[in-house]
N, C-alpha and C positions, 0 to 999 in steps of 0.2 A: 665580654667573656663570662656569661652567666654560669652559675652553678659550680664555680671553682671552690674547693674546700680541701682540708686535710684534717686528720685526727691526731691529737696529742694528749696523752694521759687521760683518755676517755672523753675529751672535750672536742667538739666539732668546731673548727675555725673556718669561717667564710673568708675567702681571699679576693681582694681586688688588686689590680696592677696599676702602678703609677710610674710615669717616667722618673728616672732617678733625680734629675734636677728639681722637678716639682715636689717630689717627696721630701727632699732635703730642705728646700725652702720652707715648706710647711713646718718641718721639725724645728728649724732655726727660729721661725716666728713664735712657735709654741714655747721654745726654751727662753726666748727673750721675754715673753709675757710672764712666765713663771719667775724669772729673775727679777723683773720689775715688781711683781707682787710681793716677793719675799723681801725685797729691799724696802718697800713701803711699809711692810709689817714690822720691820726692825726699829728699835729705838734709834735716834739719830746717831748716838755715839757708836752703837754696834754697826750701823750701816757704814759709817766712816771707816771703822776698822776693817770691814769686809771689802773695801775697795781694792781692785787689783794692784798688787805690788809691782814696783817698777823694775825689780831685779831681772837680770838677763835671763835666768832660767825660768822665769814665770811667763814666758811668751805664750800667746794664745795658740790653740791647736791649728796647724796649717789647714787652709781651705782644702776641701776634698776636690780632687781633680779627676773628673769622670773620664776624660780622654786618656789619662795615664793608666787608670784602671783598665780601660778597654784594651789599651796596648799591652798591658801585662797579661791579660787573658789570651789575647791573640798570640802572644809569644810563648805561651805555655801549652805544650801538647796535651797535658791532662786537663787544664781548665778549658781549653778550646774545644775539647770533646763534649763539654756540657751544653754549649750553645752554638747555634749555627751563625749568629751574627751578634757579636758583642756590642755593636753599635745600637742594638735595640734592647739592651738590658732594661729591666723594669723591677722596681721594688715591689715585693709581695707584702701588701698590707693585710694583716690578719685580725679578725674580730671574732670573739667567741659567739657562737650561735646558741641562743637559749633553747633548751630542749622542750620547754613548756613556758607559758606566760609567767613572768616573775610575780611572786607574791608582793603585796604592798609592803614597801619598806625593805625588801630583800636586796642584798648587794649582788649585782651581776658579776660574773667572772671578769677579772682584769685582762684587758687586751695586751698581748705581747707588744712591747714598745719598740718601734723603729725610731732610732735617734740618729743624730750625726755620728754617734759613737759606734753603733752597730746596725747594719742594714742587712736584710735578707733579699737576695736577688734570685728571681725565678729562673729556672733552667728547663731544658727539654729532657731532663733525666728524672728517674724515679727509683727509689730504693725499695726493694722487695726482700722480705726475710721469710725463709721457709717456703718459698714458692715451689710447687710441683710442676712436672713437665706439662700437665694439662693446663695449668694456669698460664705458663709461658706460651703455650700454643694459642690459647684464647687471646692473650695480649697481642701476639703477632697477627693473628687472623683478623681481629677487630680493629686494631689501631696501628698495625705495622711496627709494633715494638720489637726491638732486638736487644739481646743481652750484650753489653759492652765490657762488663767486668763481673767477676765472681770472687768472693773473698771469704774471710773467716766467719764462722758461726752462721752459715747459711745465708749470708748477704749477697744480693745480686744487684747490679745497676743496669737499668733498662733505659733505652733511648728511643724517643719518637721524634717527629719532625716539627713540633711546635710546642710552645708552653701550654696552650689550651689543651692539646692532646695529652700532655703530661698529667694534668689534673684529671682528665677523663680516665687516664690509665690508673691513677690512684683510686678513683671511684670503682673502676672495674675490679681491680684486685681486692679491694676491701669487700666488695659484694661476694667475692669468692673465698672470704675468710683468710686472705693473705695479709700479713702485716706489711702495709705499704705506706710510703710517705714521699712527698716531693723532695728532691735533692736540691737544697739551696746552696748557692755560693754566698758566703758571708764576707762583708767588708767591715773591719774593725779599725777604729782610730787608736793610735798609740797615746799613752799619757805623756804630757810634757815632763821633762826631767826636773828634778829638784835643784835647790840652790847649792847642794853639796855640803859636806861636813865631815867630821871625824867619826870613826866607827863607834857607835853607841848601842846598837841593837842587842848584841850578844850579852853584854853585861846586864842590860835592862831586863832581859827575859831569863837570866840565870843559867846561861849556857856554861860558863866556867865551872860552876858548882856541879852541873850535870856531868861534865867531863871527868870529874873525880870518880864517877861511877862507870861511865863508858864514853868513848868518842865514836862509837858505832863499830859494827863489824862488817866485813866484806860480803857476808852472806845476805845481808839486808840490802835490797836494791830500791833506789828511788828513780822513778821514771819522770822525766821532764817532757811534757807534750807542749810544743811551742813552735816558734819560727826558726828552729835550728839551734844547735849547740856547737861551739867551737871545740871539738873533741881533741884538737892538738894543743889546746891551751895548757900551759905548764901546771896550772892549778887543778886541771880536770882530767888530763889524759890518763893518769894512773887509776882514776876511779871508773873510767868508762869501760863497760863490759858488753854493751850491745847498742846499736844505733841503726836507724833506718829513715829514709826520706819518703814520706807519703804524699807530698804535694809537688815535688820536682823530679829531677832526673838523676839524683845522686845515688840512687840504689841503696847500698849498705853503708851509706854515710849520711849523717844528719847535719852536715856542715851548713851554716847559714850563707845566704847570698848578700853581697854588698854590706850595708850597715844594719842588717837585721840582727840586732844585738840582744833583743829581749830574752830569748831562751838561754843564752850564755849567762846573762845576769841572774836569771832564776836558778840555773844549775849551780852557780857559785854560792848563792845563799844556802843551798841545801848541802853541798858536798865539797866545796873548795878545800884543797889541801895546802894552800899557800899560808904560811905562818902569819903574815901580816894582814891577810884578807881571808880568814878561815870561814868555812861553812859551819852550819849547826851540827852536821853529822859527817865530819871529814873522814871517818873510818868506814863509811858505807859506800856502796857501789852506785854507779850511775847508768841509767838507760836513757837514751835520747831519741825522741821521735819528732821529726820535723813535720808539722801539720799545717803551717802557714808560711806565707811568703810576702815580702813587701809589695805594695801596690803602686809604688812610685810617687805617692803623694802623702806620705806621713801616716799610712795605715798598712794593714796587712789583710790578705784574703785567705779564706779557708773554704773547705768543701765538706758538707755534712757526711757524705759517704766515706771519704778518706779519714775524717776525724773519728768516726765510729770504728773504722778498721784499725786505726792506730791504737785506740783504747784496748781493743781486743788483743792486738799484738803485744802490747806492753804487759798485760797481766799474764798472758801465755808465755812471755819471756821470763817470768818469775818476778815481776815487779811486786814488791811488798807495799809500796806507796806510789800513787800517781799524783803528780802535782800539775794543776791546770790553771794557769794564770790568764784566763780568757773568758769571754762571755759571748753568746751567740744572739741574744735578744729573743726572737721568736723561737718556740720550742721545737725540738726534733725528737720523735720517739726512737729512731735508730740510735742516736747518741745516748739518750737516756737508758735504753736497753743495754747498750755496751757498758755504760757505767754500772748498771745493775749486775751484769755478769761479773765485772771486776769485783764488786763488793760481795757477791755471794759465792762465786766459783774460784776467785783468786786465792793464792796461798793454800792450795789444796783444800779449799772449802772453808778455811778460817776467815777469808775475806780480805781483799786488799783495801788499804786506806785510800780514799779518794778525796783529796783536798782541792777545793774550787774557790776561785777569787769571787768576792761579793760584787766587785765593780766600783767605779770611781765617780759616778755622776751625782751622788748625794740624793738618790731616789731609791725606789724599791729594787731589791735584788731581782735580776732577771735570769733567764735560763743560761747555763745549767745550775747556777748557784741556788736557784729556788727549788731544786729537787730536795725532798725531805730525806733525812737520814744520812746525809753525807757530811763532809767537813768543810762547811762554807766559812770563809775567813774574811774578816774586815780588817781595816788598818788603824793602827794607833801611832801616836807621835812620841817625841822625846820626853814629853811631860806626862806620859801615861793618860792621854786623852784620846777619845775617838777622833779620828781625823775628819774635820769638817772645814767648810770655807771660813769659819771664824775661830778655829782652834789656834792655840798659841804659837804654833810653828810658823805662822805667817804666810803659808802657801794658800792663796785665796781662790785658786782656780780648780780645786777639786775637793770632793768629800766622799767618804766611804759609804757605800750603800747599806741599807738596813732591811730587815725582814724576818719572818718567823723561822727561817732555816739557819740563821746566823749562829755559828758555834762559838767562836772566840775572835778577839782582835789580836793582831801581831804587828810588829814594827813595819811601817810602810813609808817613812819619810827620809829622804836623803840617805839611802842605804849604800854601804860600801860592799862591792862585790866584783866578780870577774866581768871583764869586757872582752869583746873580740880582740884577739892578739894583734898588735900593731896599730896602724893608723885608723882602721875601720872601727865602727861601733860608736858608742856614746862620747868617748873622750880619747885623746891620744894616749897611747900606752896600752897595757894589758888589763887595767882595772879602772873602775869608776867609783865615785863617791856620790853619785847623783840619782841612783835608781829609786823609783817612786811607785806608790800606788798599792792597791790590794794585790797587784801582781807580785810585789816584793813581800807582802805579808804572807802569801800562800806558801812559798817554799820554806819559810821559817817553821810553819806548822808541819809541813812534810818532813823536814829534818827532825823536828821533835818526835814525831811518830816513829821515825826510823830508829832513833835512840831508844825509845820505849820498846820497840820490837827487838832491838839488839840485846836488851837485858831480859826480855821475856818473849821469846818467839811464839809461845803458845797462845798469846792474846789474840782474840778475835777482833775484827775491825770494830764491832760495836763496843767492845770493852775498851779499846783505845779511845774511841770517841767519848765514852762516859768518863774515863779518867782524865782526859784533857779538859773536859768541862768542869769536873769536880775540883781540879787543882789550879784552875785559872785564878788570877788575882783580880778581886773585885776593884773596880775603879771608884773614884771619888763619888760618894752619894749612892753607889749601887747597892741595892738590897737583894738582888737576885737576877735571874736571867731577864734580859730585855731585848727587844728587836734591834736596838741601836748598839748595844754593847755585847750581845751574846752573854756568855758566862763570865766575861771579863777579859783581861789581857793574858795571853799565853805565858805560863810559867814553866819553863823547860825543866828546871831543877826539881820542882815538886812533881811534875808529870813522870819523869824518869824514876824518881824514888818510889812513887806510887806503883808504877809498873813492876818494879823489882819486888816490892812488898806483896803485890797481888800474886806474883808467881810463888813467893815463899809461902803464902797462906794456902794457895791451891796445892802446893806440894805437901804441906803439913796435913791437909785434909785427906790426902792419899796415903799418908804414912811415910812420906819421903821428903827430902830437901828440895827447895826451889832452885831455879837456875842461878848460876854464879853471877 
């Protein structure tokens, strides 16, 4: 299938297709080689400390089960509409194409990483934004394309009868100056849970001190875009003001399926109203958007088109903050543009805060966390260290990703939060003490931003970002911003105080008082 490509952020990516099993084996081999090289480079004592711990909760990620993923796709009306035969799924491997011969010593663009943690699966569908009737007619006449969905902000989903034709359709629409991109299905692995522990995070980041100023106000809304939220949970139901299912058939409910507990845990970190398991911003409101579903083998599956639409729906529903504890790997312009609309058009033009997880593979931050200007969040531990495979928490199977877009670190080890009510979810009962990863760190930052906006709703998203960076706590040995630590560890008390003072200063400049 020669000539397959797509564009993202102005870069042309050449695509080749690999059977899923072959692609994953190549990635496992590469990961093993990197691990061996890293271990050889360590001093003997450090390598010994980095050996996998035997604790029950330190189990390896379950093997990816392609047959179960294929069954999940066949059983979903929405996902099945993307491919004619799930048995022929292929991974889309993407490599940046050099626009001109590279200069001697120049660094080529980094290829989007397909790993066992995030894979992009090619489909027979294409996302078109702003297409005119003439463009759709040309797509139909030349390639037999038909529109199978239309949604917010001029997005349309077109279907053809093969993956090869889908990439030809992308090329045709781009030649007609239409923003077009392949619509990938994404399979993401879940993080293994932590060993569990007592609640430590809120005290560490100064939440009790921030609550002396505000616990948040209902007018400020936090959107959790994830694999569903248990809106009937006693700690969340009073906070919930809007919900929608973008991946399944629940309609106006974002309820998770089975043990899909990730989104409920993220929501609890942000807004839980349970006294013993409180969220950072318990006085704020919750919007829940279900964008992913379990794949039957320890991961979850997403769809680029639905993810972009959920982002647009959230900010149009009045979300002041969007919390995104997920990564897609290879880039998607439709998703990036939706985030851009949230940041520029959300909150009546002041911009919604968009918090994004950095990822947990101990490598470079991938899409969408590598988008500049957003709130990319890494993970810290109980000892105020960046979470790595050798940090003092003892969890050797993951580390927080790093890169030039990292804003701050926030607690991400053995976090206490809400679980799906009853027997489903991570643990028996309605709460868990084992939630882990930059997935946990991200809603801490989302909650902090919501408290800041509660005391000063006039702040723009860029001002919230600046204040969060300026007030972060520098970690041991830190002299300034770094790709590994960002500006340091989130300090909610200082951030909320700075937001309130910023409002008072702005009011004084106008000759009036700041917000209470």
